[in-house]
VEXLO-817153 format. One record per residue (C-alpha): residue number from 1; residue in one letter; x, z negated, y negated. Coordinates in steps of 0.1 Angstrom, whole numbers. Each point is the difference from the previous one (the first is absolute). Layout:
<sites>
 num residuo     u     w     v
 NUM       a     X     Z     Y
...
</sites>
This chain:
<sites>
 num residuo     u     w     v
   1       m   673  -996 -1075
   2       a   -37    -6    -6
   3       g   -24    -1    29
   4       h   -25   -22    17
   5       n     1   -38    -3
   6       l    17   -11    32
   7       m   -18   -34     0
   8       e   -33    18     7
   9       e    12    20    30
  10       k     6    -5    37
  11       f    33     9    15
  12       e    14     8    34
  13       e    23   -28    12
  14       i    33    13    13
  15       k    36   -10     4
  16       v    30    16   -19
  17       f    36   -10     8
  18       g   -16   -27    22
  19       s   -19   -16   -29
  20       p   -38    -1    -5
  21       a   -14    24   -26
  22       l   -31    17   -12
  23       l    -5    38    -1
  24       s   -26    21   -17
  25       g    -4    38    -6
  26       q   -11    -7   -36
  27       r    20    -3   -31
  28       f    -3   -33   -19
  29       d     8   -15   -34
  30       h    33   -16     5
  31       g    -8   -25   -28
  32       s   -28   -15    22
  33       v    24   -14    27
  34       p     0   -38     1
  35       e    31   -20    -5
  36       g    19    -5    33
  37       l    -9    35    13
  38       y    19    33    -4
  39       i   -15    35    -2
  40       y    16    33    11
  41       e   -11    35     7
  42       v     7    19    32
  43       r    11    36     3
  44       h    -8    21    32
  45       s    21    27    15
  46       a    -4    36   -11
  47       s   -15    10    34
  48       r   -22   -31     9
  49       w   -22   -20   -23
  50       d     0   -30    24
  51       e    38    -2     3
  52       p    15   -24   -27
  53       v    35     9   -10
  54       q     5   -19   -33
  55       v   -11   -31   -19
  56       a     3     1   -38
  57       k   -13   -16   -32
  58       c   -18    33    -7
  59       v    -7    31    21
  60       v   -13    32   -16
  61       n     4    26    28
  62       n   -11    -6    36
  63       f   -18   -32    -8
  64       m   -10   -18    32
  65       g   -12   -33   -13
  66       t     6   -34   -17
  67       l    18   -29    16
  68       v    -3   -36    -9
  69       t    25   -25    13
  70       r    10   -37    -2
  71       t    37     7    -3
  72       p    17    26   -22
  73       f    19    29    14
  74       a    36     7   -10
  75       l    -6    35   -15
  76       q    29    23    -7
  77       e    11     8   -36
  78       d   -25    29    -2
  79       g   -28   -25     7
  80       c    -6    13    35
  81       l     7   -11    36
  82       g     0    24    29
  83       t   -17   -11    32
  84       v    -2    11    37
  85       s   -29    -3    24
  86       a    15   -31    16
  87       d    -4   -19   -33
  88       w   -38     3     2
  89       d   -25   -17    23
  90       f   -36    13    -6
  91       e   -15   -18    30
  92       y     4   -35   -13
  93       g   -32   -12   -15
  94       t   -34     5   -16
  95       n   -14     7   -34
  96       l     7   -26   -27
  97       t    -6    -6   -37
  98       v    29   -10   -21
  99       m   -13   -35    -2
 100       g    -4    -1    38
 101       f    36    12     3
 102       m    12   -27   -23
 103       d   -19   -27    19
 104       r    14    12    34
 105       y    36     3   -12
 106       p     8   -28   -25
 107       p    31     8   -21
 108       e    23   -28    13
 109       p     6    12    36
 110       y     5    36   -10
 111       s    19    -4   -33
 112       h    22   -29     7
 113       k     7    -2    38
 114       v    19    24    22
 115       k   -24    18    24
 116       e     7     1    37
 117       n    10    37    -2
 118       y    28    -7   -26
 119       i    35     0    14
 120       g    28   -20   -16
 121       i    31    18   -11
 122       t    33   -20     5
 123       k    26    26     8
 124       p    14    26   -25
 125       e    -2    28    25
 126       t   -38    -7     4
 127       l    -6     1   -37
 128       m    21    31    -4
 129       v   -21    19    27
 130       w   -33   -13   -14
 131       a     8     9   -36
 132       s    11    35    10
 133       l   -32     6    19
 134       a   -23   -16   -26
 135       r    18    18   -29
 136       p    10    35    12
 137       g    31    11   -19
 138       l    12   -35    -8
 139       e    37    -4     5
 140       i     8   -36    11
 141       s    31   -12    19
 142       e     2   -30    24
 143       e    21   -18   -26
 144       q   -27     5   -27
 145       a   -27   -12    24
 146       g    20   -31     8
 147       l     4    -8   -37
 148       v   -38     2    -5
 149       l    -6   -23    29
 150       n    27   -25   -10
 151       f   -12    -3   -36
 152       m   -36    -4    11
 153       e    10   -28    24
 154       h    22   -16   -26
 155       q   -30    -2   -23
 156       g   -23   -14    27
 157       y   -18    31    12
 158       t    -4    20    32
 159       l   -12    35     4
 160       s   -25    15    25
 161       v   -16    34     5
 162       s   -31    16    15
 163       g     1    38     2
 164       r    11    10   -35
 165       q   -11   -32   -16
 166       m    24   -28   -10
 167       a    -6   -37    -7
 168       k    22   -29   -11
 169       t    -4   -36    11
 170       d    10   -31   -19
 171       i    19   -21    25
 172       t   -10   -32   -18
 173       d   -38     2     0
 174       g    -5    29    25
 175       k   -20    21   -24
 176       t     3    37     5
 177       i    -8    27   -26
 178       p     0    38     3
 179       c    29    18   -17
 180       s    17    33    -1
 181       f    35     9     9
 182       d     5    10   -36
 183       d   -11   -35   -11
 184       v    25   -17    24
 185       t    29    23   -10
 186       s    -6    -5   -37
 187       t    -2   -38     4
 188       v    32    -2    21
 189       y    18    23   -25
 190       e   -10   -23   -28
 191       w    11   -31    19
 192       n    34    14     6
 193       y     3    11   -36
 194       e    -8   -36   -12
 195       m    25   -15    25
 196       e    28    24   -11
 197       h    -5    -5   -37
 198       g    -7   -37     3
 199       q    36    -8    13
 200       a    30    -1   -23
 201       d    23    11    29
 202       s   -23    26    15
 203       r    10     6    36
 204       a    10    34    12
 205       d   -26     0    28
 206       l   -28    -4   -26
 207       g    12    30   -19
 208       n     1    20    33
 209       n   -35   -12     8
 210       f   -11    11   -34
 211       l    12    35     6
 212       l   -16     2    35
 213       l   -33   -15   -12
 214       g     1    22   -31
 215       r     0    31    22
 216       l   -30   -13    19
 217       f   -18   -10   -32
 218       a     5    34   -15
 219       q   -22    15    28
 220       t   -29   -23    -8
 221       a   -28     8   -24
 222       y    14   -26   -24
 223       g    35    14     1
 224       k   -13    35    -6
 225       e   -20   -12   -30
 226       c    31   -18   -14
 227       n    20    31     4
 228       k   -27    20   -18
 229       l    -1   -24   -29
 230       a    38    -1    -2
 231       a     1    38     0
 232       g   -26     0   -28
 233       i    21   -24   -21
 234       v    31    21     5
 235       s   -19    31   -10
 236       d   -14   -16   -31
 237       r    34   -12   -11
 238       k    15    34     5
 239       s   -28    16   -20
 240       s     5   -26   -27
 241       r    37     7    -2
 242       q    -6    37    -1
 243       e   -26    -4   -28
 244       n    24   -21   -20
 245       n    27    26     4
 246       v   -24    27   -11
 247       i   -11   -20   -30
 248       q    36    -7   -10
 249       e     9    36     4
 250       t   -30    15   -17
 251       g    -6   -28   -26
 252       p    19    17   -29
 253       a   -17    33     7
 254       v   -35   -16     1
 255       t     8   -18   -32
 256       g    10    32   -16
 257       l   -32    17    11
 258       n   -21   -29   -14
 259       e    17     4   -33
 260       t    -3    37     0
 261       y   -36     4    12
 262       i   -19   -33    -1
 263       t    12   -15   -32
 264       p    -8    30   -22
 265       a   -34     3    16
 266       k    -7   -37    -8
 267       k    12     5   -35
 268       q   -23    29    -4
 269       g   -29   -20    14
 270       r    -6    22    31
 271       v     8   -28    24
 272       r   -17   -33    -2
</sites>
Protein backbone atom coordinates (compact mmCIF):
# COMPACT_ATOMS: atom_id res chain seq x y z
CA UNK A 1 0.00 0.00 0.00
CA UNK A 2 1.40 3.38 -0.99
CA UNK A 3 2.32 5.93 1.65
CA UNK A 4 5.23 7.90 3.09
CA UNK A 5 8.83 6.85 2.60
CA UNK A 6 9.73 5.21 5.90
CA UNK A 7 13.42 6.10 5.54
CA UNK A 8 12.49 9.76 5.99
CA UNK A 9 10.49 9.38 9.21
CA UNK A 10 11.12 8.94 12.92
CA UNK A 11 9.47 6.05 14.73
CA UNK A 12 8.68 5.19 18.33
CA UNK A 13 10.91 2.36 19.57
CA UNK A 14 8.88 -0.40 21.27
CA UNK A 15 8.96 -4.14 21.89
CA UNK A 16 6.60 -6.71 20.38
CA UNK A 17 6.73 -10.37 21.46
CA UNK A 18 9.89 -9.41 23.34
CA UNK A 19 11.70 -8.15 20.22
CA UNK A 20 12.68 -4.54 19.41
CA UNK A 21 10.48 -2.84 16.81
CA UNK A 22 9.54 0.56 15.40
CA UNK A 23 6.00 1.93 15.43
CA UNK A 24 4.46 4.90 13.63
CA UNK A 25 0.90 6.10 13.16
CA UNK A 26 1.57 6.73 9.46
CA UNK A 27 1.17 4.46 6.47
CA UNK A 28 4.31 3.79 4.46
CA UNK A 29 5.30 2.47 1.09
CA UNK A 30 6.09 -1.18 1.76
CA UNK A 31 8.50 -1.18 -1.15
CA UNK A 32 10.80 1.26 0.66
CA UNK A 33 11.71 -1.15 3.49
CA UNK A 34 15.44 -2.07 3.42
CA UNK A 35 16.60 -5.67 3.15
CA UNK A 36 16.80 -7.31 6.55
CA UNK A 37 13.73 -5.52 7.93
CA UNK A 38 10.07 -6.53 7.89
CA UNK A 39 7.06 -4.23 7.70
CA UNK A 40 3.55 -4.86 9.05
CA UNK A 41 0.43 -2.87 9.82
CA UNK A 42 -1.36 -2.85 13.18
CA UNK A 43 -5.11 -2.97 13.79
CA UNK A 44 -6.64 -1.43 16.93
CA UNK A 45 -9.71 -2.68 18.76
CA UNK A 46 -13.17 -1.47 17.84
CA UNK A 47 -13.50 0.44 21.11
CA UNK A 48 -9.99 1.89 21.63
CA UNK A 49 -7.65 3.36 19.02
CA UNK A 50 -4.59 2.80 21.29
CA UNK A 51 -5.25 -0.91 21.90
CA UNK A 52 -3.52 -3.13 19.29
CA UNK A 53 -5.30 -6.41 18.62
CA UNK A 54 -3.77 -7.63 15.37
CA UNK A 55 -0.65 -7.49 13.22
CA UNK A 56 -1.11 -8.00 9.46
CA UNK A 57 0.51 -7.39 6.10
CA UNK A 58 -2.21 -4.87 5.33
CA UNK A 59 -4.91 -3.27 7.50
CA UNK A 60 -7.81 -1.37 5.97
CA UNK A 61 -10.21 -0.84 8.88
CA UNK A 62 -9.17 0.31 12.38
CA UNK A 63 -5.64 1.14 11.22
CA UNK A 64 -3.45 1.94 14.24
CA UNK A 65 -0.01 2.21 12.67
CA UNK A 66 2.95 0.67 10.87
CA UNK A 67 5.38 -1.74 12.52
CA UNK A 68 8.97 -2.36 11.42
CA UNK A 69 10.87 -5.33 12.87
CA UNK A 70 14.15 -7.21 12.54
CA UNK A 71 12.51 -10.64 12.66
CA UNK A 72 9.48 -11.86 10.69
CA UNK A 73 6.25 -12.83 12.40
CA UNK A 74 4.61 -16.21 11.81
CA UNK A 75 1.33 -14.89 10.40
CA UNK A 76 -1.69 -17.15 10.06
CA UNK A 77 -2.92 -18.30 6.66
CA UNK A 78 -5.14 -15.19 6.36
CA UNK A 79 -2.05 -12.96 6.65
CA UNK A 80 -2.85 -11.79 10.20
CA UNK A 81 -1.70 -12.50 13.75
CA UNK A 82 -3.85 -11.73 16.78
CA UNK A 83 -2.19 -10.05 19.76
CA UNK A 84 -2.96 -9.29 23.41
CA UNK A 85 -1.78 -6.42 25.57
CA UNK A 86 0.97 -8.52 27.15
CA UNK A 87 2.63 -8.88 23.71
CA UNK A 88 3.38 -5.13 23.58
CA UNK A 89 5.79 -2.92 25.53
CA UNK A 90 5.37 0.78 24.70
CA UNK A 91 7.65 2.05 27.48
CA UNK A 92 10.82 0.64 26.01
CA UNK A 93 12.73 3.38 24.20
CA UNK A 94 12.89 6.65 22.35
CA UNK A 95 12.34 7.90 18.82
CA UNK A 96 14.54 6.37 16.13
CA UNK A 97 14.96 6.52 12.38
CA UNK A 98 15.09 3.28 10.46
CA UNK A 99 18.84 3.69 9.97
CA UNK A 100 19.28 4.31 13.70
CA UNK A 101 17.27 1.17 14.44
CA UNK A 102 19.40 -0.89 12.07
CA UNK A 103 22.60 0.41 13.68
CA UNK A 104 21.32 -0.28 17.20
CA UNK A 105 20.10 -3.79 16.37
CA UNK A 106 22.38 -5.51 13.84
CA UNK A 107 20.77 -8.47 12.05
CA UNK A 108 22.96 -11.27 13.44
CA UNK A 109 21.93 -11.23 17.12
CA UNK A 110 18.22 -10.90 16.33
CA UNK A 111 17.94 -13.07 13.23
CA UNK A 112 20.26 -15.95 14.03
CA UNK A 113 20.50 -16.32 17.79
CA UNK A 114 17.86 -17.35 20.30
CA UNK A 115 16.94 -14.43 22.53
CA UNK A 116 16.84 -14.84 26.28
CA UNK A 117 13.05 -14.90 26.39
CA UNK A 118 12.83 -17.90 24.05
CA UNK A 119 12.06 -21.23 25.71
CA UNK A 120 13.29 -24.52 24.28
CA UNK A 121 10.70 -27.23 23.62
CA UNK A 122 11.85 -30.78 24.30
CA UNK A 123 8.69 -32.57 25.43
CA UNK A 124 5.73 -33.52 23.20
CA UNK A 125 3.18 -32.37 25.77
CA UNK A 126 4.81 -28.92 25.86
CA UNK A 127 4.68 -28.57 22.08
CA UNK A 128 1.09 -29.82 22.06
CA UNK A 129 -0.02 -27.20 24.61
CA UNK A 130 1.90 -24.37 22.90
CA UNK A 131 0.59 -25.24 19.44
CA UNK A 132 -2.99 -25.37 20.70
CA UNK A 133 -2.64 -21.90 22.28
CA UNK A 134 -0.71 -20.34 19.39
CA UNK A 135 -3.04 -21.84 16.79
CA UNK A 136 -6.60 -21.85 18.19
CA UNK A 137 -8.62 -24.65 16.66
CA UNK A 138 -5.57 -26.78 15.82
CA UNK A 139 -6.02 -30.45 16.64
CA UNK A 140 -2.70 -32.04 17.64
CA UNK A 141 -2.10 -35.15 19.71
CA UNK A 142 0.86 -35.89 21.96
CA UNK A 143 1.94 -38.58 19.49
CA UNK A 144 1.94 -36.12 16.60
CA UNK A 145 3.88 -33.57 18.67
CA UNK A 146 6.41 -36.26 19.53
CA UNK A 147 6.90 -37.10 15.84
CA UNK A 148 7.58 -33.45 15.02
CA UNK A 149 10.22 -33.15 17.76
CA UNK A 150 11.84 -36.50 16.89
CA UNK A 151 12.14 -35.69 13.20
CA UNK A 152 13.55 -32.23 13.92
CA UNK A 153 16.12 -33.69 16.29
CA UNK A 154 17.01 -36.43 13.79
CA UNK A 155 17.72 -33.72 11.19
CA UNK A 156 19.82 -31.70 13.64
CA UNK A 157 17.38 -29.04 14.83
CA UNK A 158 15.79 -27.97 18.10
CA UNK A 159 12.69 -25.84 18.52
CA UNK A 160 12.07 -22.88 20.82
CA UNK A 161 9.18 -20.47 21.30
CA UNK A 162 8.51 -16.99 22.63
CA UNK A 163 4.86 -16.11 22.99
CA UNK A 164 3.30 -17.14 19.69
CA UNK A 165 6.59 -17.02 17.81
CA UNK A 166 8.65 -20.12 16.98
CA UNK A 167 12.30 -20.56 15.99
CA UNK A 168 14.49 -23.49 14.98
CA UNK A 169 18.16 -23.86 15.90
CA UNK A 170 20.76 -25.76 13.91
CA UNK A 171 22.55 -27.93 16.49
CA UNK A 172 25.77 -27.92 14.45
CA UNK A 173 26.45 -24.19 14.10
CA UNK A 174 24.00 -22.81 16.69
CA UNK A 175 22.25 -20.51 14.23
CA UNK A 176 18.61 -19.83 14.89
CA UNK A 177 16.05 -18.57 12.40
CA UNK A 178 12.38 -17.67 12.91
CA UNK A 179 9.87 -20.11 11.49
CA UNK A 180 6.19 -20.90 11.72
CA UNK A 181 4.52 -24.04 13.01
CA UNK A 182 3.21 -24.58 9.47
CA UNK A 183 6.78 -24.48 8.13
CA UNK A 184 7.98 -27.04 10.66
CA UNK A 185 5.01 -29.36 10.11
CA UNK A 186 5.38 -29.20 6.33
CA UNK A 187 9.11 -29.96 6.53
CA UNK A 188 8.62 -32.92 8.87
CA UNK A 189 5.81 -34.29 6.68
CA UNK A 190 8.12 -34.11 3.65
CA UNK A 191 11.00 -35.79 5.50
CA UNK A 192 8.77 -38.69 6.52
CA UNK A 193 7.46 -39.02 2.97
CA UNK A 194 11.01 -39.19 1.59
CA UNK A 195 12.01 -41.82 4.17
CA UNK A 196 8.95 -43.97 3.50
CA UNK A 197 9.33 -43.91 -0.28
CA UNK A 198 13.11 -44.18 -0.19
CA UNK A 199 13.08 -47.66 1.33
CA UNK A 200 12.27 -50.79 -0.63
CA UNK A 201 10.86 -52.48 2.45
CA UNK A 202 9.03 -49.52 3.93
CA UNK A 203 8.45 -50.06 7.64
CA UNK A 204 4.91 -50.10 9.01
CA UNK A 205 5.73 -47.40 11.56
CA UNK A 206 6.69 -44.98 8.78
CA UNK A 207 3.32 -45.55 7.13
CA UNK A 208 1.57 -44.88 10.44
CA UNK A 209 3.69 -41.76 10.94
CA UNK A 210 2.71 -40.63 7.46
CA UNK A 211 -0.97 -40.85 8.36
CA UNK A 212 -0.51 -39.00 11.66
CA UNK A 213 1.63 -36.27 10.12
CA UNK A 214 -0.72 -36.06 7.15
CA UNK A 215 -3.62 -35.17 9.44
CA UNK A 216 -1.48 -32.46 11.02
CA UNK A 217 -0.22 -31.19 7.65
CA UNK A 218 -3.80 -30.95 6.37
CA UNK A 219 -4.48 -28.25 8.99
CA UNK A 220 -1.62 -26.02 7.82
CA UNK A 221 -1.87 -23.30 5.19
CA UNK A 222 0.21 -25.49 2.85
CA UNK A 223 -2.03 -28.51 3.37
CA UNK A 224 -5.18 -26.50 2.77
CA UNK A 225 -3.68 -25.07 -0.42
CA UNK A 226 -2.78 -28.58 -1.61
CA UNK A 227 -6.33 -29.75 -0.91
CA UNK A 228 -7.72 -26.77 -2.80
CA UNK A 229 -5.51 -27.51 -5.81
CA UNK A 230 -6.42 -31.20 -5.69
CA UNK A 231 -10.13 -30.35 -5.55
CA UNK A 232 -9.68 -28.07 -8.56
CA UNK A 233 -7.95 -30.81 -10.55
CA UNK A 234 -10.70 -33.31 -9.71
CA UNK A 235 -13.36 -30.76 -10.67
CA UNK A 236 -11.62 -30.01 -13.97
CA UNK A 237 -11.38 -33.72 -14.79
CA UNK A 238 -15.05 -34.26 -13.99
CA UNK A 239 -16.00 -31.29 -16.16
CA UNK A 240 -13.79 -32.60 -18.96
CA UNK A 241 -15.40 -36.05 -18.81
CA UNK A 242 -18.88 -34.51 -18.79
CA UNK A 243 -18.03 -32.32 -21.78
CA UNK A 244 -16.68 -35.34 -23.67
CA UNK A 245 -19.87 -37.25 -22.91
CA UNK A 246 -22.00 -34.34 -24.10
CA UNK A 247 -19.95 -34.02 -27.28
CA UNK A 248 -20.21 -37.75 -27.96
CA UNK A 249 -23.96 -37.74 -27.31
CA UNK A 250 -24.76 -34.55 -29.25
CA UNK A 251 -22.13 -34.91 -31.95
CA UNK A 252 -24.43 -36.50 -34.58
CA UNK A 253 -27.14 -33.94 -33.90
CA UNK A 254 -24.68 -31.04 -34.18
CA UNK A 255 -23.33 -32.48 -37.42
CA UNK A 256 -26.84 -32.74 -38.75
CA UNK A 257 -27.57 -29.14 -37.83
CA UNK A 258 -24.39 -28.00 -39.56
CA UNK A 259 -25.38 -29.82 -42.73
CA UNK A 260 -28.94 -28.52 -42.59
CA UNK A 261 -28.38 -24.87 -41.68
CA UNK A 262 -24.72 -23.91 -42.10
CA UNK A 263 -23.77 -25.69 -45.26
CA UNK A 264 -26.64 -24.33 -47.36
CA UNK A 265 -25.92 -20.83 -46.10
CA UNK A 266 -22.30 -21.16 -47.09
CA UNK A 267 -23.31 -22.47 -50.48
CA UNK A 268 -25.58 -19.48 -50.97
CA UNK A 269 -22.84 -17.09 -49.89
CA UNK A 270 -24.62 -15.78 -46.78
CA UNK A 271 -21.93 -17.04 -44.40
CA UNK A 272 -18.27 -16.23 -44.94
